[in-house]
N, C-alpha and C positions, 0 to 999 in steps of 0.2 A: 376614740370618738372623733370629734372634729374641733376646729377652732371655735365654732359657735357654741358647741355643747360638749365640753370636756366631761369626763366621768364625774358624775355628781354624787354627793353623799346626801343623806336625809336632811342634815342641817342646812345644806345649800338651798333647799326649797323655801326656807324662811324668807329669802330675799327675792324670790321670783314672784311676779304678779300672776294672777290667774291666766291672762292671755299668753304669758311666757311659758307657763306650765303646759298649756294646750299646744303651743308651738313645739315645745320639746317632745311632747307625746307624738305629734305628727312626724317629727324628725326620727324618733325611735322606730316608728312603724315603717318609714321608708328605709332606714338602715337595716332593720330586721329583714324586710323583703329582699333588699339587695344582697345581703349576706346569705340568705337562704338560696338565692340563685347561684351565687358563687359556690356555696357548698355543694349544691346539686351537680355543678360542672366538675368540681373536684372529685366528687364521688364517682362520676362517670369515668374520669381520667384514671382514678385509682382502680376501678374495676378492669379497665383495659390493661393497665400496667401489671396488675396481679395476674391476669390471664396470660399476658406475654411472658412474665417471669415464670409462672408455673409450667408453661409449655417448653420454654427453654431449659428449665431444670429437668423436666422429664426426658427431653432429648439427650441432654448431657448424661444423665444417669444410665439411660439405655446404651449410649456410646461406650461408657466405661464398663458396662455389664459384659460387653464382648471383648474387652481388652484384658491383657494380663499385666501385672506388675513386672518390674525388671527381674525379680527373682522367679518369675514364672507362675506365681500364684494369682488367683483371681482377686479383684478388688473386693473388700468387705463393703457392706452396705454403708457404713459410716464413711469409708474412703470415697465411695461413689458420690455420696451426698456432699462431702467436703469439696471434692474436685469439681462437681457441678456448680457449686456455689462460687468457687474461684473463677470458673469459666464465665459465669454470669454475674459477676460482681457489679457491673454497671446497671444491669436491670434490678438487682437486689437493692442497690442504692436508690434508684428511682422509685422503686416500690416503697421503701422505707420513708423516703421524703414525701411521697404522695399521701401515705398514711398519716404522717405528722401534720401535713397541711389540713387534712380533713379534721383531725382532732383539734387543731387551732381554731378552725371556723366553727366547729361544734361548741367550743368554749366561748367564742365571741357571741354566738347565738344565745347561749345560756346567760351571759352577762346582759345582753340587750333585753332578754325577756325579764330578767330580774329588775332591771332599771324601768322597764315598761310597767311592771307590776307596781313598783314604787310610785311612778308618776300617776298611774290610775288611782292609787290609794290617796295621793295628795289631791288629785282632782275631785274625788268624791268628798274628801274632807272639806275642800274649799266650797264646793256646791252646798253641802250641808250647812256650813257656816254662813254662807250668803243667804240661804233660805231662812235660817234661824233669825238672822238680822232683819230680813224683810218682814218676817212674821212679827217681830217685836215692835216694828214701827207702825 
């Protein structure tokens, strides 16, 4: 999270005032929006990396389809795949890293949504409590 709003637990809301809870809710909405933008950009990068990786792999497999092993035999499908992966190791690594980044940001969005649900629940509870107090007076 941030220095202003670290990850909070349900018990932490006992010490927050209603304005602080609302401020935290606005903060979460901003964080969620910013994180969704980052995720979108990462997904675009992932799509491009995947396309580059798949094209490079296909080219490598085709290249080894026309070559012979030292013993004069053709490459097996597994050997073609393995050699293509070796030839494109950097792209494979970039693809794996991009996938991992996307998953991290999906997880962050899930945490932000869960915290946002918790804050909204607290806000409703506070409003209900305040309305009950006003009605009793």
